[in-house]
C-alpha positions as MATLAB code, in Angstrom:
seq = 'MALLRPAMNISPAPGRGGGDITIVDNSALLPEEGPSGTIADIEKPKNNTISLYVVREGDTLSEIAEMFEVTVNTIRWANDLSRSSTIRVGQTLTILPVTGVKYKVKKGDTLASIAKDLHGDADEIAQYNGIEKGSALALGTELIIPNGEIAIAVATPAPRPSSSGASPSYAGFFMRPITGGVKTQGIHGYNGVDLAAPIGTPIMAAAAGDVIVARSSGWNGGYGTYVVISHDNGTQTLYAHNSANVVSVGQRVVQGQVIGYVGSTGRSTGAHVHFEIRNGPRNPF';
ca = [
      99.549  202.380   -5.477;
     101.212  205.306   -7.192;
     101.162  205.485  -10.970;
     104.463  205.086  -12.786;
     105.970  208.194  -14.311;
     108.373  208.293  -17.244;
     112.062  208.892  -16.651;
     112.850  212.452  -17.656;
     116.597  212.688  -18.079;
     119.875  211.267  -16.862;
     122.852  213.168  -15.584;
     126.142  212.535  -17.395;
     127.881  212.447  -14.016;
     128.139  208.998  -12.427;
     125.497  208.720   -9.733;
     127.317  208.293   -6.468;
     126.715  209.456   -2.963;
     125.192  208.320    0.256;
     124.539  209.626    3.702;
     127.207  210.780    6.061;
     127.944  207.207    7.175;
     130.946  205.445    5.754;
     131.985  202.684    8.092;
     129.907  199.528    7.846;
     128.907  198.234   11.250;
     129.909  194.777   12.447;
     127.422  191.898   12.727;
     126.194  190.178    9.578;
     127.610  192.856    7.323;
     131.084  191.950    6.108;
     131.831  194.089    3.052;
     134.811  193.355    0.854;
     135.203  196.994   -0.165;
     134.658  200.431    1.269;
     136.506  203.103    3.249;
     139.347  202.284    5.566;
     140.254  203.426    9.039;
     141.663  202.256   12.339;
     139.449  201.326   15.243;
     141.063  204.031   17.385;
     140.120  206.696   14.865;
     136.575  205.591   14.169;
     133.651  207.235   15.930;
     131.109  204.442   15.708;
     127.573  204.084   17.063;
     126.682  200.921   18.945;
     123.535  200.365   16.914;
     123.063  200.862   13.174;
     119.259  200.684   13.276;
     117.341  203.844   12.376;
     114.869  204.816   15.104;
     112.161  207.415   15.625;
     111.565  209.301   18.846;
     108.660  211.580   19.763;
     109.755  214.412   22.030;
     108.094  214.449   25.449;
     107.674  217.170   28.049;
     111.013  217.968   29.679;
     113.180  216.216   27.072;
     116.519  217.692   26.055;
     118.701  216.769   23.100;
     121.471  215.585   25.411;
     119.111  213.259   27.282;
     117.719  211.842   24.049;
     121.238  211.366   22.686;
     122.263  209.515   25.846;
     119.174  207.314   25.609;
     120.096  206.181   22.095;
     123.860  206.149   22.783;
     124.608  208.679   20.042;
     125.943  212.233   20.139;
     123.845  215.379   20.203;
     125.377  216.327   16.857;
     124.139  213.051   15.387;
     120.564  214.073   16.181;
     121.070  217.620   14.921;
     122.680  216.335   11.706;
     119.885  213.904   10.826;
     117.097  216.374   11.574;
     118.578  219.555   10.057;
     118.677  221.255   13.456;
     121.032  224.181   13.932;
     122.705  224.891   17.267;
     120.076  227.542   17.951;
     117.157  225.227   17.122;
     114.919  224.034   19.928;
     112.902  220.841   20.042;
     109.212  220.857   20.863;
     106.857  218.399   22.510;
     105.353  216.045   19.936;
     108.160  216.566   17.422;
     109.368  213.339   15.796;
     113.141  213.008   15.609;
     114.953  210.591   13.363;
     117.814  208.843   15.156;
     120.168  208.126   12.280;
     123.452  206.661   13.574;
     126.497  208.457   12.214;
     130.000  207.101   11.956;
     132.960  209.292   11.159;
     136.675  209.737   11.642;
     137.950  211.436   14.809;
     140.607  214.059   14.145;
     142.569  216.359   16.470;
     143.373  219.765   14.977;
     147.083  220.383   14.400;
     149.016  223.579   13.751;
     148.250  224.998   10.308;
     145.101  222.930    9.779;
     142.114  224.416    7.959;
     138.752  222.869    7.196;
     139.800  222.606    3.559;
     143.077  220.840    4.331;
     141.441  218.406    6.766;
     138.693  217.637    4.247;
     141.278  216.994    1.544;
     143.443  214.726    3.716;
     140.520  212.682    5.080;
     138.358  212.659    1.934;
     135.574  214.602    3.607;
     133.677  217.775    2.773;
     134.630  221.101    4.400;
     131.038  222.360    4.605;
     129.852  219.102    6.175;
     132.681  219.160    8.727;
     131.755  222.717    9.686;
     128.041  221.951    9.902;
     128.427  218.748   11.887;
     130.863  220.227   14.396;
     129.101  223.570   14.736;
     131.969  225.607   13.331;
     131.338  229.003   11.753;
     132.610  229.297    8.185;
     135.903  231.130    8.005;
     136.645  230.853   11.733;
     140.065  229.681   12.880;
     140.416  226.185   14.273;
     141.653  225.902   17.844;
     144.737  223.729   18.226;
     143.879  220.383   19.821;
     140.155  220.575   19.089;
     138.707  217.132   18.349;
     136.494  217.003   15.279;
     134.344  214.322   13.738;
     134.766  214.042    9.965;
     131.555  212.662    8.413;
     132.336  210.495    5.396;
     136.019  210.537    6.341;
     138.550  207.910    5.338;
     142.016  207.052    6.601;
     144.415  205.133    4.395;
     145.887  202.107    6.168;
     147.447  198.830    5.205;
     144.955  196.228    4.069;
     144.107  193.987    6.972;
     143.258  190.315    6.846;
     139.464  190.072    6.559;
     137.595  188.727    9.543;
     136.253  185.192    9.162;
     132.672  184.987    7.994;
     130.065  183.338   10.190;
     129.665  179.642    9.525;
     126.771  178.807    7.213;
     125.914  175.904    9.509;
     124.915  178.277   12.299;
     121.432  179.474   13.156;
     121.707  182.722   11.180;
     118.458  183.730    9.474;
     118.129  183.172    5.739;
     117.437  186.189    3.556;
     117.680  184.434    0.205;
     115.228  186.010   -2.242;
     113.742  188.320    0.405;
     114.757  191.583   -1.286;
     114.146  192.641   -4.872;
     116.197  195.211   -6.770;
     114.692  198.653   -6.003;
     114.803  199.896   -9.615;
     114.392  198.301  -13.017;
     117.646  198.481  -14.935;
     120.152  201.110  -13.952;
     123.902  200.810  -13.463;
     125.780  200.173  -10.216;
     128.180  203.106   -9.854;
     129.435  202.370   -6.344;
     129.639  199.060   -4.507;
     129.216  198.387   -0.808;
     129.793  201.553    1.225;
     128.181  203.362    4.106;
     125.814  201.186    6.066;
     125.720  198.278    3.597;
     124.648  200.559    0.755;
     125.087  200.540   -3.012;
     124.510  203.283   -5.592;
     122.361  202.449   -8.613;
     122.373  205.139  -11.310;
     119.262  205.682  -13.420;
     117.502  208.612  -15.133;
     115.805  211.172  -12.911;
     112.192  210.131  -12.518;
     112.852  206.374  -12.674;
     110.425  204.667  -10.242;
     111.937  203.363   -6.995;
     110.217  200.265   -5.651;
     110.011  198.757   -2.172;
     112.545  195.920   -2.002;
     110.232  193.997    0.333;
     106.900  194.473    2.085;
     106.936  196.551    5.240;
     105.988  199.743    7.039;
     107.317  203.186    6.136;
     109.018  204.639    9.223;
     110.775  207.635    7.631;
     109.738  209.689    4.604;
     111.702  212.942    4.369;
     110.632  215.069    1.412;
     113.118  217.925    1.857;
     116.308  218.917    3.637;
     119.915  217.718    3.757;
     119.160  214.934    6.264;
     122.740  213.925    6.906;
     123.472  213.816    3.182;
     120.600  211.521    2.233;
     118.451  214.348    0.904;
     114.927  213.180    0.127;
     114.734  209.607    1.414;
     112.533  206.766    2.655;
     113.133  204.031    5.249;
     111.019  200.878    5.384;
     110.934  198.504    8.353;
     110.369  194.861    7.387;
     108.732  192.059    9.328;
     112.004  190.118    9.697;
     113.665  192.965   11.606;
     115.604  194.427    8.681;
     115.322  197.961    7.326;
     115.856  199.322    3.824;
     116.748  202.910    2.973;
     116.276  204.668   -0.397;
     118.039  208.030   -0.698;
     118.627  211.075   -2.963;
     115.095  210.775   -4.369;
     113.531  213.487   -6.493;
     110.203  212.802   -4.767;
     108.571  210.363   -2.357;
     105.053  209.029   -2.867;
     104.588  207.250    0.472;
     104.121  208.559    3.991;
     105.094  207.490    7.494;
     102.914  204.663    8.816;
     101.934  203.444    5.366;
     102.113  199.713    4.679;
     103.738  198.890    1.335;
     104.032  195.688   -0.650;
     107.096  194.440   -2.459;
     107.462  196.184   -5.804;
     105.251  199.139   -4.874;
     106.507  202.503   -6.129;
     107.671  204.571   -3.146;
     109.460  207.413   -4.911;
     111.491  208.490   -7.917;
     115.206  208.649   -8.632;
     116.833  212.034   -8.106;
     120.058  213.671   -6.971;
     119.191  215.376   -3.671;
     121.477  215.633   -0.661;
     125.101  214.622   -1.056;
     125.019  213.299   -4.607;
     127.002  213.755   -7.801;
     124.392  212.460  -10.231;
     120.988  210.830  -10.582;
     120.880  207.566   -8.623;
     119.293  205.759   -5.709;
     121.462  205.007   -2.700;
     120.026  201.729   -1.377;
     120.888  200.298    2.045;
     119.936  197.121    3.874;
     120.333  197.539    7.627;
     120.342  194.883   10.341;
     120.422  192.105    7.743;
     122.508  190.408    5.061;
     125.215  191.863    2.853;
     123.577  193.963    0.150;
     123.163  191.628   -2.870;
     122.766  194.422   -5.418;
];
């Protein structure tokens, strides 16, 4: 087990951020807050579970994307692959479902104006859609806006599943991933919350499980340096924007074990951990 290290400093900016996913998937996750949008305008994956895929002889990105029912850009985005990048046999790809807002370019639109209107980021829009910086946008082109939001009237919330059903119980299964800290953003993204703490604060495994992703560098769809743990009950937890990870893929961890340290990598405005619970209950933290 890794030794604890002292927290070094804290950014005065509120720690907020997340990956490039902003629409919580249906199923057990029924958030009371978060971005808005209409079903017609939401580009949404059919599965919110993070998967790994080892490239085989003859594989292409389009075939892999079709297999996982995601777009080619989703795979490029999560693995920091440019349009000129090629995949190689034996390479492990992270399949990180992305949800965004669909937008058709209108006369006079620029990346900056679209980003402003839909609360996105111009650089991310360009990167995700393979657009060269400074190039003109073709009228009618359909773009995906990662982290986009559309203001709509508040809809009546969907009824919650009955507690008398056979839904699994998660009570007490997860522990808070850091000691102390301040919640700076409630439920957003894929059932995630942002917990601000000084850079260097230890991040702990919320439950026992196996490390399936441990990215120590790169943008990674906005998550920066992050870890994903798969738990025995079928859930997954994700810990993002870390300054460093101290676990590796395939490692078995116990609840409370230090897996990394708080940072501000990727899409982040201050030191915090972005913590998600996927394929499980509403995030209790």
